[in-house]
C-alpha positions in Angstrom: -31.5 -39.1 -227.0 -28.6 -40.5 -225.1 -29.1 -41.6 -221.5 -27.6 -38.9 -219.1 -26.8 -41.5 -216.4 -24.5 -43.6 -218.6 -20.7 -43.6 -218.4 -19.0 -41.5 -221.2 -17.7 -44.7 -222.7 -21.2 -46.1 -222.8 -22.5 -42.9 -224.4 -20.0 -43.3 -227.2 -21.1 -46.9 -227.6 -24.7 -45.8 -227.8 -24.0 -43.3 -230.5 -22.3 -45.8 -232.6 -24.8 -48.6 -232.0 -28.2 -46.9 -231.5 -30.0 -50.2 -231.8 -28.8 -51.2 -228.3 -30.5 -48.2 -226.7 -33.3 -50.2 -225.2 -30.9 -52.8 -223.9 -28.8 -50.2 -222.2 -31.8 -48.8 -220.4 -32.7 -52.3 -219.2 -29.2 -52.7 -217.8 -29.6 -49.4 -215.9 -32.8 -50.6 -214.3 -31.2 -53.9 -213.3 -28.3 -52.0 -211.8 -30.6 -49.9 -209.8 -32.4 -53.0 -208.5 -29.2 -54.6 -207.5 -28.2 -51.6 -205.5 -31.5 -51.4 -203.8 -31.0 -52.7 -200.2 -34.7 -53.1 -199.6 -35.0 -55.4 -202.6 -33.1 -58.1 -200.7 -35.3 -57.7 -197.7 -38.5 -58.1 -199.8 -37.3 -61.1 -201.8 -35.2 -62.8 -199.2 -36.2 -66.4 -198.6 -34.9 -66.3 -195.0 -37.0 -63.3 -194.2 -40.1 -64.8 -195.7 -39.6 -68.1 -193.9 -39.0 -66.3 -190.6 -42.3 -64.3 -191.0 -44.2 -67.5 -191.9 -42.8 -69.3 -188.8 -43.8 -66.3 -186.6 -47.3 -66.4 -188.0 -47.6 -70.0 -187.1 -46.4 -69.3 -183.5 -49.2 -66.7 -183.1 -52.0 -68.7 -184.7 -52.8 -72.2 -183.5 -55.2 -72.9 -186.4 -52.6 -72.2 -189.0 -50.1 -74.3 -187.0 -52.6 -77.2 -186.9 -52.8 -77.2 -190.6 -49.0 -77.1 -190.9 -48.7 -80.2 -188.7 -50.3 -82.3 -191.4 -47.7 -81.5 -194.0 -44.7 -80.9 -191.6 -41.5 -82.9 -191.1 -40.8 -84.3 -187.6 -37.7 -85.3 -185.8 -37.8 -87.4 -182.6 -36.0 -87.4 -179.3 -36.2 -90.2 -176.8 -35.9 -88.9 -173.2 -34.4 -85.8 -174.7 -31.8 -87.8 -176.7 -32.0 -87.3 -180.4 -32.5 -90.2 -182.9 -29.8 -90.1 -185.5 -29.0 -92.1 -188.7 -25.9 -92.5 -190.8 -25.1 -89.7 -193.2 -24.4 -90.5 -196.8 -22.4 -87.2 -197.4 -19.5 -88.0 -195.1 -18.1 -91.2 -193.6 -18.6 -91.4 -189.8 -21.0 -88.5 -189.7 -24.6 -88.8 -188.4 -27.6 -86.7 -189.4 -31.1 -85.9 -188.2 -33.8 -88.0 -189.8 -37.2 -86.5 -190.7 -40.6 -88.2 -190.9 -43.9 -87.1 -192.2 -46.9 -86.8 -190.1 -48.5 -90.0 -191.6 -45.3 -92.0 -191.1 -45.0 -90.8 -187.5 -48.6 -91.7 -186.7 -48.1 -95.2 -188.1 -44.9 -95.9 -186.1 -46.4 -94.6 -182.9 -49.4 -96.8 -183.3 -47.2 -99.8 -183.8 -45.6 -99.0 -180.5 -49.0 -98.9 -178.8 -48.8 -95.2 -178.2 -51.6 -92.7 -178.8 -50.6 -90.3 -181.6 -53.4 -87.8 -180.7 -52.0 -87.4 -177.2 -48.3 -87.2 -178.2 -48.3 -85.1 -181.4 -49.7 -81.9 -179.7 -46.6 -82.0 -177.5 -44.3 -81.2 -180.4 -42.5 -77.8 -180.8 -42.0 -75.7 -183.9 -38.4 -75.3 -185.1 -37.1 -72.2 -186.8 -35.2 -74.1 -189.5 -36.8 -74.9 -192.8 -36.1 -77.6 -195.3 -33.7 -76.1 -198.0 -34.9 -78.6 -200.6 -38.6 -78.0 -200.0 -39.0 -74.5 -198.5 -42.7 -75.1 -197.8 -41.9 -78.0 -195.4 -42.0 -76.8 -191.8 -40.0 -78.7 -189.2 -41.2 -79.9 -185.8 -39.5 -81.8 -182.9 -41.2 -84.3 -180.6 -40.0 -86.0 -177.5 -41.0 -89.6 -176.5 -40.7 -89.9 -172.7 -40.5 -93.4 -171.2 -41.5 -92.0 -167.8 -44.9 -90.7 -168.8 -46.2 -93.4 -171.1 -49.1 -95.2 -169.4 -50.2 -98.8 -170.2 -46.7 -99.9 -171.3 -45.5 -103.1 -169.7 -42.0 -102.9 -171.1 -39.0 -101.5 -169.2 -37.5 -98.3 -170.4 -34.6 -100.1 -172.0 -36.9 -102.4 -173.9 -39.0 -99.4 -175.1 -35.8 -97.7 -176.3 -34.9 -100.8 -178.4 -38.4 -100.8 -179.8 -38.2 -97.2 -180.7 -34.9 -97.6 -182.4 -36.1 -100.6 -184.4 -39.4 -99.0 -185.4 -37.9 -95.8 -186.7 -34.6 -97.2 -187.9 -32.5 -94.8 -185.9 -30.1 -94.9 -182.9 -30.8 -93.0 -179.7 -27.7 -90.9 -179.1 -26.8 -88.7 -176.1 -26.6 -84.9 -176.7 -23.0 -84.8 -175.6 -22.0 -87.4 -178.2 -24.4 -86.2 -180.9 -22.8 -82.7 -181.0 -19.5 -84.2 -182.2 -21.0 -86.4 -185.0 -23.5 -84.2 -186.7 -23.1 -81.2 -189.1 -23.3 -77.6 -187.9 -26.7 -77.2 -189.5 -28.1 -80.3 -187.7 -26.4 -79.3 -184.5 -28.3 -76.0 -184.4 -31.6 -77.7 -185.0 -30.9 -80.4 -182.5 -29.9 -77.9 -179.8 -33.0 -75.9 -180.4 -35.3 -78.9 -180.2 -33.6 -80.2 -177.0 -33.8 -76.8 -175.3 -37.5 -76.1 -176.2 -38.7 -79.6 -175.2 -36.8 -79.5 -171.9 -38.1 -76.1 -171.1 -41.7 -77.2 -171.5 -41.1 -80.2 -169.3 -39.6 -78.0 -166.5 -42.2 -75.3 -166.7 -45.4 -77.1 -166.0 -46.5 -74.6 -163.3 -46.8 -70.9 -163.3 -44.1 -68.9 -161.5 -46.6 -66.2 -160.3 -49.5 -68.2 -158.9 -48.4 -71.8 -159.0 -51.2 -72.8 -161.4 -50.9 -75.3 -164.2 -49.6 -74.0 -167.6 -50.4 -75.2 -171.0 -48.4 -74.7 -174.2 -49.6 -73.3 -177.4 -49.6 -75.6 -180.4 -46.3 -74.3 -181.8 -44.6 -74.5 -178.4 -43.4 -70.9 -178.4 -45.0 -70.1 -175.1 -47.0 -71.4 -172.1 -50.1 -69.9 -170.6 -51.3 -70.2 -167.1 -54.8 -71.5 -166.7 -55.4 -69.6 -163.5 -53.9 -66.1 -163.8 -53.6 -66.2 -167.6 -49.9 -65.2 -167.4 -47.8 -66.0 -170.5 -44.4 -67.5 -170.1 -41.7 -67.6 -172.9 -38.5 -69.6 -173.2 -35.4 -67.8 -172.0 -33.0 -66.6 -174.6 -29.3 -66.7 -173.6 -27.2 -64.4 -175.8 -23.7 -65.6 -176.1 -21.0 -63.0 -176.5 -17.3 -63.7 -176.9 -15.2 -61.9 -174.3 -12.2 -59.8 -175.1 -8.8 -61.4 -174.7 -9.9 -64.7 -176.1 -11.9 -65.7 -173.0 
């Protein structure tokens, strides 16, 4: 029997070529799937990645496992480390290191990786080439490193030579990186700076500690939870 949902021209085609009856029914199913708005939500890579990142923010044990296979970018005194980009001349990009490479380089600089790595923050961006790679950001502060005899300028030189990247100010970096790297760099800088400036609870004055993902801080005294501020930017009317 002819399919009642087919166009009249397609019905005529089906009567002349009955052997394509099964293929036409398959095309109808595909058309229904394409028009299904919930299909994109279920199969969207962006939605799946966002859900996975949210699960890591809520579970420190899962985030600890993700640290072993994650990709890390570094900031020195909240200034990103950048390398030359091969895609466009004069453009810089964010370099990424694995956990093993990061531990080796920190050990060469006489730093304790076990004390520095837990200070990293989880970024929302994923690696497009390897969607299973989760990205983290870590700040190396010259003011809080104990047992270092070098001056901050000498330490910055050692960090640049060890990681093969150049420490660049945020103001300059925003003009020499791509839009995608600029978003990740801004997110890393904002989260790391927020954790540094919110070491104490605003309710009782007690010390606060971050969760492993860096999505919140918890007061050790009153158990209050503090989250980073989200500033929603909206373009004003009239081009302002």
